BALUMZA-755167 format. One record per residue (C-alpha): residue number from 1; residue in three letters; chain; x negated, y negated, z. Coordinates in steps of 0.1 Angstrom, whole numbers, plus 5000, padded with zeros to 4 digits. Each point is the difference from the previous one (the first is absolute). Layout:
! BALUMZA-755167
   k   r c   xx   yy   zz
 NUM ALA A    X    Y    Z
...
***
This chain:
! BALUMZA-755167
   k   r c   xx   yy   zz
   1 UNK A 7730 5789 8896
   2 UNK A 5013 5002 4965
   3 UNK A 5028 4978 4986
   4 UNK A 5020 5004 4969
   5 UNK A 5030 4979 4991
   6 UNK A 5004 5004 4963
   7 UNK A 5033 5017 4990
   8 UNK A 4993 5032 4981
   9 UNK A 4963 4999 5009
  10 UNK A 4982 5031 5011
  11 UNK A 5003 5006 5037
  12 UNK A 4974 4985 5023
  13 UNK A 4994 5034 5016
  14 UNK A 4990 5032 4981
  15 UNK A 5029 5023 5008
  16 UNK A 5035 5005 4989
  17 UNK A 5018 5009 5032
  18 UNK A 5037 5003 4993
  19 UNK A 5015 5035 4994
  20 UNK A 5037 4999 4990
  21 UNK A 5015 5013 5032
  22 UNK A 4993 4999 5037
  23 UNK A 4977 5026 5016
  24 UNK A 4993 5018 4967
  25 UNK A 4968 5014 4987
  26 UNK A 4982 4978 4975
  27 UNK A 5018 4989 4968
  28 UNK A 4994 4977 4971
  29 UNK A 5006 4963 5008
  30 UNK A 5032 4983 4988
  31 UNK A 4996 4971 4977
  32 UNK A 5015 4976 5026
  33 UNK A 4970 5005 5022
  34 UNK A 4976 4991 4972
  35 UNK A 5016 4966 4993
  36 UNK A 4990 4984 5033
  37 UNK A 5003 4963 5004
  38 UNK A 4975 4996 5028
  39 UNK A 4976 5023 5018
  40 UNK A 4974 4998 5028
  41 UNK A 4974 5025 5012
  42 UNK A 4976 5002 5029
  43 UNK A 4974 5024 5014
  44 UNK A 5000 5005 5037
  45 UNK A 4975 5013 5025
  46 UNK A 5007 5029 5024
  47 UNK A 5011 4991 5035
  48 UNK A 5021 4974 5017
  49 UNK A 4984 4971 4980
  50 UNK A 5010 5016 4967
  51 UNK A 5036 5006 5012
  52 UNK A 5002 4964 5014
  53 UNK A 4988 4988 4966
  54 UNK A 5027 5021 4983
  55 UNK A 5027 4985 5021
  56 UNK A 4988 4965 4995
  57 UNK A 4996 5005 4962
  58 UNK A 5035 5015 4998
  59 UNK A 5015 4970 5018
  60 UNK A 4980 4975 4980
  61 UNK A 5009 5016 4967
  62 UNK A 5037 5002 5007
  63 UNK A 5001 4964 5012
  64 UNK A 4983 4990 4968
  65 UNK A 5026 5018 4980
  66 UNK A 5029 4985 5020
  67 UNK A 5009 5033 5015
  68 UNK A 4996 4991 5037
  69 UNK A 5034 5015 5007
  70 UNK A 4984 5035 4992
  71 UNK A 4968 4993 5019
  72 UNK A 5006 5021 5031
  73 UNK A 5011 5032 4982
  74 UNK A 4973 4997 4973
  75 UNK A 4973 4994 5026
  76 UNK A 5011 5030 5020
  77 UNK A 5001 5022 4969
  78 UNK A 4966 4989 4988
  79 UNK A 4985 5004 5035
  80 UNK A 5013 5036 5003
  81 UNK A 4988 5009 4965
  82 UNK A 4966 4984 5006
  83 UNK A 4997 5016 5035
  84 UNK A 5007 5034 4985
  85 UNK A 4973 4995 4973
  86 UNK A 4974 4988 5026
  87 UNK A 5009 5027 5025
  88 UNK A 5003 5030 4977
  89 UNK A 4979 4993 4970
  90 UNK A 4969 4988 5019
  91 UNK A 4993 5032 5018
  92 UNK A 5004 5021 4969
  93 UNK A 4978 4979 4977
  94 UNK A 4962 4995 5002
  95 UNK A 4988 4965 5006
  96 UNK A 5023 4970 5004
  97 UNK A 5030 5008 4978
  98 UNK A 5014 4971 4979
  99 UNK A 5035 4991 5011
 100 UNK A 5018 4977 4976
 101 UNK A 5033 4982 5006
 102 UNK A 5022 4988 4971
 103 UNK A 5030 4978 4997
 104 UNK A 5021 4998 4968
 105 UNK A 5029 4976 4998
 106 UNK A 5027 5012 4976
 107 UNK A 5033 4983 4992
 108 UNK A 5020 5017 5027
 109 UNK A 4973 5019 5020
 110 UNK A 4967 4997 5018
 111 UNK A 4977 5030 4995
 112 UNK A 4975 5006 5028
 113 UNK A 4971 5024 4993
 114 UNK A 4971 5014 5020
 115 UNK A 4973 5020 4982
 116 UNK A 4973 5022 5016
 117 UNK A 4975 5026 4988
 118 UNK A 5017 5030 5018
 119 UNK A 5019 5024 4977
 120 UNK A 5023 5013 5028
 121 UNK A 5037 4991 4996
 122 UNK A 5017 4980 5027
 123 UNK A 5022 5020 5023
 124 UNK A 5034 4988 5012
 125 UNK A 5011 5021 5030
 126 UNK A 5033 4986 5011
 127 UNK A 5011 5014 5034
 128 UNK A 4966 5017 5005
 129 UNK A 4988 4971 5022
 130 UNK A 5014 4991 5034
 131 UNK A 5013 4964 5005
 132 UNK A 4973 4998 5028
 133 UNK A 4971 5009 4978
 134 UNK A 4976 4971 4991
 135 UNK A 4991 5014 4965
 136 UNK A 5018 5018 4973
 137 UNK A 5029 4978 4992
 138 UNK A 4984 4978 4973
 139 UNK A 5016 5015 4969
 140 UNK A 5034 5002 5018
 141 UNK A 4998 4963 5005
 142 UNK A 4990 4995 4963
 143 UNK A 5029 5022 4990
 144 UNK A 5024 4980 5021
 145 UNK A 4989 4966 4988
 146 UNK A 4995 5006 4963
 147 UNK A 5024 5007 4972
 148 UNK A 4976 5027 4988
 149 UNK A 4965 5012 5006
 150 UNK A 4977 5027 4987
 151 UNK A 4964 5007 4988
 152 UNK A 4980 5007 4969
 153 UNK A 4964 5013 4994
 154 UNK A 4974 4974 4991
 155 UNK A 4975 5016 4976
 156 UNK A 4972 5010 5003
 157 UNK A 5007 5005 5038
 158 UNK A 5024 4986 5025
 159 UNK A 5036 4989 5001
 160 UNK A 5023 4970 5002
 161 UNK A 5029 4999 5024
 162 UNK A 5027 4975 4991
 163 UNK A 5031 4985 5014
 164 UNK A 5026 4979 4982
 165 UNK A 5019 4973 5019
 166 UNK A 5029 4978 4987
 167 UNK A 4993 4963 4995
 168 UNK A 5037 4991 5003
 169 UNK A 5008 4975 5027
 170 UNK A 5015 5016 5032
 171 UNK A 5038 5000 5001
***
């Protein structure tokens, strides 16, 4: 686990995950994403234990940042992103791929990121999966719960998939 709470400090995780618009190909990172006030990062193991740790870490981080009112949505989004990384990156990469979770608290947003060593872009396939299917709806859930989401390459190999959620209190 890595913590950083110094305003304007370099992020605690080595990626810049926020393209300008949802679902776009990689872009440069806006200045607002670089001026984070707080960030957290965590590496997880593959399998149910890693996903359980991702959920617990998400809840603990949000409670620590007084964002418990966004805990359910953020935990579901982070779980879906992490599950995609573990499910799809692991079979494509030799050895045990490194999956990293990142949280960045901005003035009006929470940025959730998941990085893995696989270069393949995430695929959103709305309507392609039946409501009765057990798998295949993860990015549709991310799309529904987040203000924006996308991905960017992580040199020298891999990618970061990100989702941006509002930190405003529910109305």
